[in-house]
C-alpha positions as CSV (number, residue, x, y, z in Angstrom):
1,M,0.5,24.1,-22.6
2,A,0.4,22.2,-25.9
3,K,-2.7,20.4,-27.0
4,V,-2.5,16.6,-26.3
5,E,-3.0,14.2,-29.2
6,P,-5.1,11.4,-27.9
7,D,-3.4,8.7,-29.9
8,D,0.1,9.9,-29.9
9,K,2.0,6.8,-28.6
10,K,5.3,8.5,-28.3
11,A,3.8,11.2,-26.1
12,I,1.9,8.6,-23.9
13,E,5.2,6.7,-23.6
14,Q,7.2,9.8,-22.6
15,R,4.7,10.7,-20.0
16,A,4.5,7.2,-18.7
17,V,8.2,6.9,-18.4
18,F,8.3,10.2,-16.6
19,L,5.8,9.0,-13.9
20,L,7.6,5.7,-13.6
21,G,10.8,7.5,-13.2
22,R,9.4,9.2,-10.1
23,R,8.1,6.0,-8.5
24,E,6.5,2.7,-9.2
25,H,3.0,2.7,-10.4
26,S,0.5,-0.1,-10.9
27,A,-0.7,-0.5,-14.5
28,S,-4.2,0.4,-13.4
29,E,-2.9,3.6,-11.7
30,L,-0.7,4.5,-14.6
31,A,-3.5,4.0,-17.1
32,R,-5.9,6.2,-15.0
33,K,-3.3,9.0,-14.8
34,L,-2.5,9.0,-18.6
35,R,-6.3,8.9,-19.5
36,D,-6.6,11.9,-17.2
37,K,-4.1,13.8,-19.3
38,G,-6.4,13.3,-22.2
39,F,-4.9,10.2,-23.9
40,A,-7.1,7.6,-25.6
41,A,-7.7,4.5,-23.6
42,D,-6.8,2.1,-26.4
43,A,-3.4,3.8,-27.0
44,V,-2.8,3.9,-23.3
45,D,-3.3,0.2,-22.9
46,E,-1.1,-0.5,-25.9
47,V,1.8,1.5,-24.5
48,I,1.4,0.1,-21.0
49,S,1.5,-3.5,-22.5
50,E,4.7,-2.5,-24.3
51,L,6.2,-1.1,-21.0
52,Q,5.3,-4.3,-19.3
53,E,7.0,-6.4,-22.0
54,R,10.3,-4.2,-21.6
55,G,10.0,-4.7,-17.8
56,W,9.6,-1.0,-17.2
57,Q,6.2,-1.5,-15.5
58,S,5.6,-4.3,-13.2
59,D,2.5,-4.9,-10.9
60,Q,4.6,-7.5,-9.1
61,R,7.5,-5.0,-8.4
62,F,5.0,-2.1,-7.5
63,T,3.2,-4.4,-5.0
64,E,6.4,-5.7,-3.3
65,S,7.6,-2.0,-2.9
66,Y,4.2,-0.8,-1.8
67,V,3.6,-3.6,0.8
68,R,7.1,-3.2,2.2
69,Q,6.5,0.6,2.6
70,R,3.2,0.1,4.4
71,I,4.4,-2.5,6.8
72,E,7.4,-0.1,7.7
73,A,4.9,2.7,8.3
74,G,2.8,0.6,10.7
75,Y,0.0,-0.6,8.7
76,G,-1.8,-3.9,9.1
77,P,-3.0,-6.3,6.4
78,L,-6.6,-5.3,6.1
79,K,-5.4,-1.6,5.2
80,I,-2.8,-3.0,2.8
81,Y,-5.4,-5.1,1.0
82,S,-7.8,-2.1,0.8
83,D,-5.1,0.2,-0.6
84,M,-3.9,-2.3,-3.2
85,A,-7.5,-2.9,-4.3
86,Q,-7.9,0.8,-5.0
87,K,-4.7,0.8,-7.0
88,G,-6.1,-2.2,-9.2
89,I,-3.9,-4.9,-7.8
90,Q,-5.5,-8.4,-7.6
91,R,-5.9,-9.7,-4.0
92,T,-4.1,-13.0,-4.9
93,L,-0.9,-11.1,-5.7
94,V,-1.2,-9.2,-2.5
95,E,-1.6,-12.4,-0.6
96,Q,1.4,-14.1,-2.3
97,I,3.7,-11.2,-1.5
98,L,2.4,-10.9,2.2
99,E,3.0,-14.6,2.5
100,S,6.5,-14.4,1.2
101,T,7.4,-11.5,3.5
102,N,6.5,-13.5,6.6
103,V,5.4,-10.6,8.6
104,D,4.8,-10.8,12.3
105,W,1.7,-8.6,12.5
106,V,1.7,-8.6,16.3
107,A,5.1,-7.1,16.4
108,V,4.1,-4.5,13.7
109,A,1.0,-3.5,15.7
110,A,2.9,-3.5,19.0
111,D,5.6,-1.2,17.5
112,R,3.0,1.1,16.1
113,Y,1.1,1.1,19.6
114,Q,4.4,2.0,21.4
115,R,5.4,4.8,19.0
116,R,1.7,6.3,19.4
117,F,1.1,5.6,23.1
118,G,4.4,4.7,24.7
119,T,4.4,1.8,27.4
120,E,2.0,3.4,29.8
121,A,-1.2,1.3,30.3
122,A,-4.5,2.9,29.4
123,T,-6.3,4.5,32.3
124,G,-9.9,3.6,31.8
125,D,-12.2,1.8,29.4
126,K,-12.6,4.9,27.1
127,E,-8.8,5.2,26.7
128,K,-8.4,1.5,26.2
129,A,-11.0,1.5,23.4
130,R,-9.5,4.6,21.7
131,R,-6.0,2.9,21.7
132,Q,-7.7,-0.2,20.2
133,R,-9.6,1.7,17.6
134,H,-6.4,3.4,16.5
135,L,-4.8,0.1,15.7
136,A,-7.9,-1.2,14.1
137,S,-8.1,1.8,11.9
138,R,-4.6,1.1,10.8
139,G,-5.8,-2.3,9.4
140,F,-4.9,-4.8,12.1
141,L,-7.2,-7.6,12.9
142,S,-8.6,-7.7,16.4
143,S,-6.4,-10.6,17.3
144,H,-3.4,-8.5,16.3
145,V,-4.7,-5.6,18.4
146,Y,-5.3,-7.5,21.6
147,A,-2.0,-9.4,21.3
148,A,0.0,-6.3,20.6
149,I,-1.3,-4.4,23.5
150,S,-0.7,-7.3,25.9
151,K,2.7,-7.7,24.5
152,V,3.6,-4.1,25.1
153,H,2.5,-4.2,28.6
154,E,4.0,-7.6,29.3
155,D,7.4,-6.3,28.0
156,D,7.1,-3.2,30.2
157,G,6.2,-5.3,33.3
158,C,2.8,-3.8,33.8
């Protein structure tokens, strides 16, 4: 493999465009990947700024896409906030996008619960706690967990 020139903006841009062509990346995530390839931090920051000006990289677009994907996968708001913080996205942007999506977290948690456990009620306290922990580990608030479990069993007629 050819040696990387740390300040080669053309090479940095090519690598960044390659990565963005595969999927959306946050600016922070993209910068980390480029620095890990051996590119200089200052040059990476300049290239990312240029890409943002052209609209090729957008934290807004990345966050919208990622939030939608995580909701569809059955994750709650706490997990989404945590994931986005690790990707360098500000909490205010995540809050704004979650607010605009108008998510029914109880319905998302209930769907996740049903896919995992079906509609059979838990037999015993240990099983009930295990099911609650499952939803909590996916980032749902305790109010979402209890309401979702109640909803699943009400709808089933238990």
